[in-house]
DRENBA-876597 format. One record per residue (C-alpha): residue in three letters; z, y, x; residue number from 0. Coordinates in nm, 2 decimals. Layout:
REM DRENBA-876597
NODE finu      w      v      u timar
NODE  ALA      Z      Y      X   NUM
...
***
This chain:
REM DRENBA-876597
NODE finu      w      v      u timar
NODE  MET  11.21  10.07  10.61     0
NODE  ARG  10.96  10.04  10.90     1
NODE  ILE  10.72   9.74  10.86     2
NODE  ALA  10.43   9.57  11.00     3
NODE  ILE  10.19   9.41  10.77     4
NODE  LEU  10.01   9.08  10.86     5
NODE  ALA   9.65   9.06  10.72     6
NODE  HIS   9.45   8.87  10.98     7
NODE  GLU   9.07   8.83  10.95     8
NODE  GLN   9.11   8.97  10.58     9
NODE  PHE   9.17   9.35  10.60    10
NODE  PRO   9.10   9.53  10.38    11
NODE  ASP   8.89   9.37  10.13    12
NODE  ARG   9.06   9.04  10.12    13
NODE  ALA   9.42   9.18  10.17    14
NODE  LYS   9.50   9.33   9.84    15
NODE  THR   9.88   9.32   9.91    16
NODE  ALA   9.83   9.49  10.22    17
NODE  VAL   9.62   9.76  10.08    18
NODE  GLY   9.84   9.80   9.77    19
NODE  VAL  10.16   9.85   9.99    20
NODE  LEU   9.98  10.10  10.20    21
NODE  ARG   9.87  10.31   9.90    22
NODE  TYR  10.17  10.27   9.67    23
NODE  GLY  10.45  10.15   9.88    24
NODE  ASP  10.73  10.40  10.03    25
NODE  HIS  10.79  10.21  10.37    26
NODE  GLU  10.66  10.34  10.68    27
NODE  VAL  10.40  10.10  10.81    28
NODE  ALA  10.41  10.07  11.20    29
NODE  ALA  10.09   9.86  11.21    30
NODE  VAL   9.85   9.61  11.05    31
NODE  LEU   9.80   9.29  11.22    32
NODE  ASP   9.44   9.19  11.21    33
NODE  ARG   9.30   9.01  11.53    34
NODE  THR   8.93   9.09  11.40    35
NODE  LEU   8.97   9.43  11.40    36
NODE  ALA   9.25   9.50  11.65    37
NODE  GLY   9.21   9.86  11.84    38
NODE  ASP   9.08  10.02  11.50    39
NODE  HIS   9.30  10.22  11.27    40
NODE  VAL   9.37  10.17  10.89    41
NODE  ALA   9.21  10.53  10.81    42
NODE  GLU   8.87  10.39  10.94    43
NODE  TYR   8.85  10.12  10.63    44
NODE  VAL   9.09  10.25  10.37    45
NODE  PRO   9.09  10.63  10.30    46
NODE  ASP   9.38  10.83  10.14    47
NODE  VAL   9.66  10.61  10.31    48
NODE  PRO   9.89  10.67  10.57    49
NODE  ASP   9.72  10.59  10.88    50
NODE  ALA   9.82  10.32  11.11    51
NODE  PRO   9.69  10.11  11.43    52
NODE  ILE   9.55   9.77  11.37    53
NODE  VAL   9.67   9.53  11.64    54
NODE  ASP   9.60   9.18  11.76    55
NODE  SER   9.98   9.03  11.71    56
NODE  ILE  10.34   9.11  11.66    57
NODE  ASP  10.38   9.12  12.02    58
NODE  GLU  10.20   9.47  12.01    59
NODE  VAL  10.42   9.63  11.73    60
NODE  GLY  10.72   9.86  11.83    61
NODE  ALA  11.05   9.86  11.67    62
NODE  ILE  11.01   9.75  11.29    63
NODE  ASP  11.28   9.62  11.01    64
NODE  ALA  11.03   9.36  10.85    65
NODE  LEU  10.71   9.19  10.86    66
NODE  LEU  10.53   9.18  10.54    67
NODE  VAL  10.25   8.91  10.49    68
NODE  GLY   9.99   9.11  10.34    69
NODE  ILE   9.74   8.83  10.23    70
NODE  ALA   9.75   8.59   9.92    71
NODE  PRO   9.46   8.36   9.95    72
NODE  ILE   9.33   8.16   9.68    73
NODE  GLY   9.60   7.88   9.66    74
NODE  GLY   9.87   8.08   9.82    75
NODE  GLY   9.90   7.86  10.13    76
NODE  PHE  10.01   7.94  10.48    77
NODE  ASP   9.77   7.96  10.78    78
NODE  GLU   9.92   7.80  11.07    79
NODE  THR   9.76   8.07  11.28    80
NODE  TRP  10.00   8.33  11.14    81
NODE  ARG  10.31   8.11  11.26    82
NODE  PRO  10.34   8.30  11.62    83
NODE  ASP  10.35   8.63  11.43    84
NODE  VAL  10.62   8.52  11.18    85
NODE  ARG  10.81   8.32  11.45    86
NODE  GLY  10.79   8.64  11.68    87
NODE  ALA  10.92   8.86  11.39    88
NODE  LEU  11.21   8.65  11.31    89
NODE  GLU  11.30   8.61  11.68    90
NODE  ARG  11.35   8.98  11.69    91
NODE  GLY  11.58   8.98  11.40    92
NODE  CYS  11.32   9.12  11.17    93
NODE  ASP  11.30   9.01  10.80    94
NODE  VAL  11.00   8.86  10.68    95
NODE  VAL  10.87   8.92  10.34    96
NODE  ALA  10.57   8.69  10.19    97
NODE  GLY  10.37   8.64   9.85    98
NODE  LEU  10.27   8.30   9.91    99
NODE  HIS  10.29   8.00   9.70   100
NODE  TYR  10.41   7.82  10.03   101
NODE  PHE  10.78   7.95  10.06   102
NODE  LEU  10.86   8.06  10.40   103
NODE  ALA  11.23   8.01  10.35   104
NODE  ASP  11.15   7.65  10.30   105
NODE  ASP  11.00   7.60  10.61   106
NODE  ASP  11.25   7.43  10.88   107
NODE  GLU  11.15   7.64  11.19   108
NODE  PHE  11.14   7.97  10.99   109
NODE  ALA  11.47   7.89  10.82   110
NODE  ARG  11.63   7.79  11.16   111
NODE  LEU  11.52   8.12  11.33   112
NODE  ALA  11.62   8.34  11.04   113
NODE  ALA  11.99   8.19  11.07   114
NODE  GLU  11.97   8.23  11.43   115
NODE  HIS  11.88   8.57  11.47   116
NODE  GLY  12.05   8.72  11.13   117
NODE  ALA  11.71   8.78  10.96   118
NODE  ASP  11.62   8.73  10.60   119
NODE  ILE  11.32   8.57  10.44   120
NODE  ARG  11.22   8.69  10.13   121
NODE  ASP  10.96   8.49   9.90   122
NODE  LEU  10.83   8.74   9.65   123
NODE  ARG  10.67   8.44   9.44   124
NODE  ARG  11.00   8.27   9.42   125
NODE  PRO  11.09   8.29   9.04   126
NODE  PRO  11.45   8.29   8.88   127
NODE  ASP  11.62   7.98   8.79   128
NODE  ASP  11.71   8.07   8.44   129
NODE  LEU  11.38   8.15   8.28   130
NODE  THR  11.31   8.03   7.92   131
NODE  VAL  11.04   8.03   7.66   132
NODE  SER  10.93   8.35   7.48   133
NODE  ASP  11.12   8.44   7.16   134
NODE  GLY  10.83   8.66   7.05   135
NODE  THR  11.03   8.99   7.07   136
NODE  ALA  10.87   9.22   7.31   137
NODE  SER  10.72   9.43   7.05   138
NODE  GLU  11.08   9.52   6.94   139
NODE  VAL  11.13   9.76   7.24   140
NODE  ASP  11.13  10.11   7.19   141
NODE  ALA  10.88  10.18   7.50   142
NODE  ASP  10.51  10.22   7.46   143
NODE  VAL  10.37   9.92   7.62   144
NODE  VAL  10.03   9.92   7.79   145
NODE  LEU   9.88   9.60   7.98   146
NODE  THR   9.62   9.63   8.25   147
NODE  VAL   9.36   9.32   8.22   148
NODE  GLY   9.05   9.23   8.38   149
NODE  THR   8.72   9.08   8.39   150
NODE  ASP   8.79   8.86   8.71   151
NODE  CYS   9.06   8.85   8.96   152
NODE  SER   9.09   9.15   9.22   153
NODE  SER   8.95   9.38   8.97   154
NODE  GLY   9.17   9.68   8.99   155
NODE  LYS   9.45   9.57   8.78   156
NODE  MET   9.74   9.63   9.01   157
NODE  THR   9.57   9.96   9.15   158
NODE  THR   9.53  10.08   8.78   159
NODE  THR   9.89  10.00   8.70   160
NODE  PHE  10.00  10.21   8.96   161
NODE  GLU   9.77  10.50   8.92   162
NODE  LEU   9.87  10.50   8.55   163
NODE  LEU  10.26  10.52   8.65   164
NODE  THR  10.19  10.79   8.89   165
NODE  ALA  10.00  11.01   8.65   166
NODE  ALA  10.26  10.95   8.36   167
NODE  ARG  10.55  11.07   8.59   168
NODE  GLU  10.34  11.35   8.70   169
NODE  ARG  10.35  11.46   8.32   170
NODE  ASP  10.75  11.40   8.34   171
NODE  ILE  10.69  11.09   8.12   172
NODE  ASP  10.96  10.83   8.17   173
NODE  ALA  10.76  10.55   8.29   174
NODE  ALA  10.81  10.23   8.46   175
NODE  VAL  10.60   9.93   8.58   176
NODE  VAL  10.64   9.56   8.49   177
NODE  PRO  10.52   9.39   8.81   178
NODE  THR  10.39   9.04   8.76   179
NODE  GLY  10.23   8.97   9.12   180
NODE  GLN  10.35   8.96   9.48   181
NODE  THR  10.19   9.31   9.55   182
NODE  GLY  10.35   9.50   9.26   183
NODE  ILE  10.67   9.32   9.34   184
NODE  ALA  10.66   9.41   9.72   185
NODE  VAL  10.58   9.80   9.61   186
NODE  ALA  10.83   9.81   9.33   187
NODE  ASP  11.10   9.58   9.48   188
NODE  TYR  11.12   9.43   9.12   189
NODE  GLY  10.95   9.18   8.91   190
NODE  ILE  10.85   8.80   8.86   191
NODE  ALA  10.54   8.64   8.99   192
NODE  VAL  10.41   8.51   8.68   193
NODE  ASP  10.16   8.27   8.84   194
NODE  ARG  10.45   8.07   9.01   195
NODE  VAL  10.65   8.03   8.68   196
NODE  VAL  10.65   7.70   8.49   197
NODE  ALA  10.38   7.75   8.20   198
NODE  ASP  10.62   7.70   7.94   199
NODE  PHE  10.84   8.00   8.07   200
NODE  ALA  10.56   8.23   8.17   201
NODE  ALA  10.54   8.42   7.86   202
NODE  GLY  10.91   8.42   7.84   203
NODE  ALA  10.93   8.57   8.22   204
NODE  VAL  10.70   8.88   8.09   205
NODE  GLU  10.91   8.94   7.79   206
NODE  ARG  11.24   8.94   7.98   207
NODE  MET  11.09   9.20   8.21   208
NODE  VAL  10.95   9.41   7.91   209
NODE  GLU  11.29   9.38   7.74   210
NODE  GLU  11.49   9.48   8.07   211
NODE  ARG  11.28   9.79   8.10   212
NODE  GLY  11.24   9.88   7.74   213
NODE  ASP  11.44  10.19   7.74   214
NODE  HIS  11.17  10.37   7.90   215
NODE  ASP  10.91  10.56   7.72   216
NODE  LEU  10.64  10.40   7.89   217
NODE  LEU  10.57  10.07   8.04   218
NODE  VAL  10.27   9.98   8.22   219
NODE  VAL  10.27   9.58   8.27   220
NODE  GLU  10.04   9.46   8.57   221
NODE  GLY   9.81   9.21   8.44   222
NODE  GLN   9.69   8.90   8.66   223
NODE  GLY   9.39   8.69   8.64   224
NODE  ALA   9.12   8.71   8.36   225
NODE  LEU   9.09   8.53   8.03   226
NODE  CYS   8.78   8.39   8.10   227
NODE  HIS   8.84   8.28   8.47   228
NODE  PRO   8.80   7.92   8.52   229
NODE  ALA   9.14   7.90   8.72   230
NODE  TYR   9.35   8.16   8.62   231
NODE  SER   9.32   8.22   8.25   232
NODE  GLY   9.65   8.07   8.17   233
NODE  VAL   9.87   8.33   8.35   234
NODE  THR   9.66   8.61   8.19   235
NODE  ALA   9.71   8.48   7.83   236
NODE  SER  10.08   8.43   7.90   237
NODE  ILE  10.11   8.79   8.00   238
NODE  LEU   9.91   8.91   7.70   239
NODE  HIS  10.11   8.73   7.46   240
NODE  GLY  10.44   8.76   7.63   241
NODE  SER  10.42   9.15   7.69   242
NODE  MET  10.27   9.21   7.33   243
NODE  PRO  10.12   9.55   7.43   244
NODE  ASP  10.03   9.85   7.22   245
NODE  ALA   9.72   9.90   7.43   246
NODE  LEU   9.51   9.75   7.69   247
NODE  VAL   9.31   9.89   8.00   248
NODE  CYS   9.04   9.67   8.09   249
NODE  CYS   8.93   9.68   8.45   250
NODE  HIS   8.60   9.58   8.60   251
NODE  VAL   8.41   9.58   8.93   252
NODE  ALA   8.09   9.76   8.90   253
NODE  GLY   7.80   9.52   8.96   254
NODE  ARG   7.99   9.21   8.94   255
NODE  ASP   7.86   8.97   8.71   256
NODE  VAL   8.00   8.64   8.82   257
NODE  VAL   8.33   8.53   8.87   258
NODE  HIS   8.42   8.58   9.24   259
NODE  GLY   8.48   8.26   9.41   260
NODE  TYR   8.33   8.08   9.10   261
NODE  GLU   7.97   8.22   9.13   262
NODE  HIS   7.84   7.94   8.89   263
NODE  VAL   8.06   8.11   8.59   264
NODE  PRO   7.91   8.44   8.45   265
NODE  ILE   8.13   8.73   8.36   266
NODE  PRO   8.09   8.81   8.00   267
NODE  PRO   7.94   9.17   7.92   268
NODE  PRO   8.22   9.42   7.92   269
NODE  GLY   8.22   9.49   7.56   270
NODE  GLU   8.22   9.12   7.48   271
NODE  TYR   8.51   9.08   7.71   272
NODE  ALA   8.70   9.38   7.55   273
NODE  GLU   8.66   9.21   7.20   274
NODE  ILE   8.78   8.85   7.36   275
NODE  TYR   9.08   9.03   7.46   276
NODE  GLU   9.18   9.19   7.12   277
NODE  SER   9.09   8.87   6.94   278
NODE  VAL   9.32   8.64   7.17   279
NODE  ALA   9.60   8.89   7.16   280
NODE  ASP   9.56   8.94   6.75   281
NODE  PRO   9.73   8.65   6.62   282
NODE  VAL  10.05   8.68   6.83   283
NODE  SER  10.07   9.08   6.84   284
NODE  PRO   9.73   9.30   6.77   285
NODE  THR   9.64   9.54   7.03   286
NODE  ARG   9.34   9.74   7.12   287
NODE  VAL   9.15   9.83   7.43   288
NODE  ALA   9.22  10.19   7.48   289
NODE  GLY   9.05  10.25   7.80   290
NODE  GLY   8.88  10.09   8.11   291
NODE  ALA   8.90  10.13   8.47   292
NODE  LEU   8.60  10.05   8.69   293
NODE  ASP   8.58   9.98   9.06   294
NODE  THR   8.31  10.17   9.21   295
NODE  HIS   8.38  10.13   9.58   296
NODE  GLY   8.04   9.97   9.61   297
NODE  ILE   7.87  10.27   9.51   298
NODE  ASP   7.82  10.55   9.77   299
NODE  ASP   7.72  10.84   9.55   300
NODE  ASP   7.98  11.02   9.35   301
NODE  GLU   7.73  11.09   9.08   302
NODE  ALA   7.60  10.75   9.07   303
NODE  ALA   7.97  10.61   9.02   304
NODE  ARG   8.01  10.87   8.74   305
NODE  GLU   7.69  10.72   8.58   306
NODE  ALA   7.83  10.38   8.62   307
NODE  VAL   8.17  10.48   8.47   308
NODE  ALA   8.01  10.64   8.18   309
NODE  GLU   7.79  10.32   8.10   310
NODE  TYR   8.11  10.10   8.12   311
NODE  SER   8.28  10.34   7.87   312
NODE  GLY   8.01  10.30   7.63   313
NODE  ALA   8.02   9.93   7.66   314
NODE  ILE   8.38   9.91   7.59   315
NODE  ASP   8.37  10.19   7.35   316
NODE  ALA   8.67  10.36   7.52   317
NODE  PRO   8.73  10.62   7.78   318
NODE  ALA   8.69  10.49   8.14   319
NODE  THR   8.73  10.60   8.50   320
NODE  ASP   8.73  10.48   8.84   321
NODE  PRO   9.12  10.53   8.91   322
NODE  VAL   9.10  10.60   9.29   323
NODE  ARG   8.79  10.80   9.27   324
NODE  PHE   8.85  11.01   8.98   325
NODE  GLY   9.20  10.99   8.85   326
NODE  VAL   9.34  10.82   8.51   327
NODE  ASP   9.43  11.14   8.31   328
NODE  HIS   9.17  11.10   8.03   329
NODE  VAL   9.26  10.72   8.00   330
NODE  LEU   9.62  10.79   7.99   331
NODE  ASP   9.55  11.04   7.72   332
NODE  ALA   9.38  10.77   7.52   333
NODE  ILE   9.68  10.53   7.56   334
NODE  LEU   9.92  10.81   7.46   335
NODE  GLU   9.74  10.87   7.14   336
***
């Protein structure tokens, strides 16, 4: 499938869905829409992904099958400045895929245009209608289950999830991902966005996915939020308890000591945070922090990045890495042990 990705004024740092699809998706990306970077190329901002031009609007994109909204702002709202691009895609008969809390299929104009031009609108965050509360049975699956958790939002959980999946499959391990957010769902074409699920059913939604995929040898569950986040701790706890993981990989951004967007809230030290995750999991299903993932993109020098990773490893008392910079092999080894 040939797609364009909308990421206006957010690419790349605040467009993690766009970057995730570029890095891990199997779609051909024709262009990225970002009016502030128009005329540049993806490779100038994101290394090691297929290159594509950055353009001002949908009008500058050639033939595509779909437009993906590659931004998921706080609150998941729809920015009206995006409307001309979504409208333009639908008028071409292109499908539109979005991971917002604002459902595009419920927008009167978009629904009408989709019907008129034979296009589909897929809202990745729309949950199934038949979810239930958890039965507390995810631990009964045959698969080894590992969950990526974080010290903050946008701390590398999705990236670490797919890097672990790739590394496991390269070893011929029968591995699968359990996507719990819009980016993972866009990449894997499967999953439930847990942050959109009614609170009573959130752990049950994760449990359902773990049990649906429990015949694999290894399941990597994509985490969301953070346990000490003032806004998103609830979804984190639901995923932790619903998946009943055998192991955790704790993700952190080097140098970040306050919650992004909530700078008055300090992030506990990494070692303390690891203990918090284990203690919150323990009454439901005991687990351990088996490894760590440190985002060192803000550190230019590789040697300094390795030193930061080593310090983080010591703090959480587990093997650690920067998944993108250094790979995940020794963290995967620790999980499999």
